[in-house]
Structures are given as structure tokens and as C-alpha cells.
C-alpha positions as CSV (number, residue, x, y, z in Angstrom):
1,M,0.0,-0.1,0.1
2,S,1.2,3.3,-0.8
3,A,2.2,6.2,1.7
4,F,-1.0,8.2,0.3
5,A,-3.2,5.4,0.7
6,T,-2.2,4.4,4.4
7,Y,-2.3,8.4,5.3
8,L,-5.7,8.5,3.7
9,V,-6.9,5.3,5.4
10,G,-5.9,6.7,8.8
11,F,-7.5,10.1,8.2
12,I,-10.9,8.1,7.3
13,I,-10.6,6.0,10.5
14,L,-10.2,9.4,12.4
15,I,-13.2,11.1,10.6
16,L,-15.4,7.9,11.4
17,G,-14.5,8.5,14.9
18,L,-15.1,12.1,15.3
19,A,-18.7,11.5,13.3
20,L,-19.4,9.1,15.7
21,A,-18.6,11.0,18.6
22,A,-20.7,13.9,17.1
23,Y,-23.6,11.6,16.7
24,L,-23.5,10.3,20.3
25,L,-23.4,13.9,21.2
26,N,-26.8,14.7,19.4
27,V,-25.1,16.9,16.7
28,P,-27.6,17.6,13.9
29,P,-26.8,15.0,10.9
30,L,-26.5,17.8,8.5
31,W,-23.6,19.3,10.4
32,I,-22.1,15.9,10.7
33,V,-22.2,15.3,6.9
34,A,-20.7,18.8,6.3
35,G,-18.0,18.1,8.8
36,V,-17.1,15.0,7.3
37,I,-17.1,16.4,3.8
38,A,-14.6,19.3,4.9
39,L,-12.1,16.8,6.6
40,V,-12.2,14.4,3.6
41,G,-11.0,17.5,1.7
42,I,-8.5,18.4,4.1
43,G,-7.4,14.9,4.3
44,V,-6.7,14.6,0.5
45,L,-5.0,17.9,0.7
46,T,-2.6,16.9,3.6
47,A,-2.2,13.5,2.1
48,T,-1.0,15.0,-1.4
49,S,1.4,17.3,0.2
50,H,3.0,15.0,2.4
51,T,3.4,12.1,0.0
52,K,4.1,13.9,-3.3
53,T,7.7,13.3,-4.7
54,R,9.9,16.1,-4.8
55,D,10.9,17.3,-8.3
56,P,14.9,17.5,-8.2
57,A,16.3,20.8,-8.2
58,H,16.8,21.9,-11.7
59,R,20.1,23.6,-12.4
60,D,21.3,25.5,-15.4
61,P,24.5,24.1,-16.9
62,P,27.7,26.5,-16.4
63,P,28.2,29.0,-18.9
64,P,31.2,28.1,-21.4
65,R,34.7,29.4,-20.3
66,N,36.1,31.6,-22.7
67,P,39.4,31.0,-23.8
68,P,42.4,33.3,-22.3
69,S,43.1,36.3,-24.3
70,V,46.6,36.4,-25.3
């Protein structure tokens, strides 16, 4: 399993736990759904930013050396 999938699965488990706690605290279901949608979006954004591969630093080749003047 990739790092992205592992991160996202953990985040989904966290969201389910928070949604269950909100349900047990008698939070209206519409607010629970809105919170779950927002947290899934945050989870995807953070998983992407934490697991994306970094592009190697692009370096321009050094300029050609001029032959010494005589």
C-alpha cells in the first residue's frame, strides 16, 4: 500500500471516530455530513502534500569558459 493510501485510510478512521462522537453528542446529522465532507477534503490535501515526490532541483549548466586572451 502506498504512503498516500495509508495516510488516507488513517485519516478516514479518524473522521469516522469524530462523526460517531458527534452523533453520540446529538449533533444534527446535516452538520455531521458537512464536517465529514470538509475533513475528507482536508485529508486529501494533506495526504497529497505529505506524500508527493519532490522534483529534483533544476540547475542550469555553467556558462562555457572563454579561452584566455593572448
